[in-house]
N, C-alpha and C positions, 0 to 999 in steps of 0.2 A: 504494500500500500504506500502510495506517495502522499506526502504532506505538502500542500501548496499554500503558501501565504501570500496574499496580495495586500500591499500597502498603498493606501490612497489618501487623498485629501478631501474626499467626498465631493469632488467637483465633476462637472459634465465631461471634462477631458479624461478623467480616470475611469468613468463608467464603461466605455467600450472595452478597456483592458480587463475589467472585472468580468464582463459578459463573455469575452473570448476565453478566459481561463475556465469559466464555468462550462462553456460549450465543449472545450477540449478535454476537460478532466475526465478520467476514467470513472466508472461507477463506484469503484472502491477507493477512490482518491478522497482525501480529506482536504477540503478547501476552506481556508479561513481568510476573511476579509477584515482588515484593520483600517479604520478611518482615523488617521493620525490627527486630523483637525479636531475631532470630537474627543479623542483619547479613549482610554479604557479605565475601568473602575480602579484597577491596580497599577495603571501606567505601564502594564506589560507590553503593549504594542509599541510604545515609544522607546522603551528599553530594548526591545527586539530590533527595531529599526536601527538604533544606534549600534548595537552589537554586530549587526550585519554590515554596517557601514553604508547604509542607504542615504543617498544625497539627493535623489530626484524621485519624483512620484509621477505616475504609478511605478511601483517596483514589484517584481514577482520573485519569490524565493521558493525553490523546489528542494525539498529534503535538506534544508539548512544552507543552501548555496544560491546566491543571487544569480538569476538567469542572465546569460550573456547579453540579452537585449536590454538589460536594465543597469548595466555597469557603466558608470561614468565618473569622472573626477568631480569633486565638489567645486563650486564656484570659488575661485581664489583671486586675490589681488593681482597676482602675476598674470593669470589668464585674462582678466579684464583689461589690464594695461596692454597686453599683447594684442588684444582684439581692438584696441583703439579707444577704450573708455577713458575719459579724462583728458584726451588730447584734442585741442581746439582745432 
């Protein structure tokens, strides 16, 4: 059985990813959707997102590993400067 965790911000941009995961999931797969905007009663979802190193949403984690489609570097000062932010 696969455990699939989907991390979202509860926004319309994330919903298609949630639906796609649900469509593709096998009958015996466990799909958990975490809305980080709302949080969880125990803050488990935000703690998990931090532990996985999630920087962008939506993100999909399969059996404890971030799916290749969801891996990106966090926004950084260097990346923004390189992209031209702050340059007149």
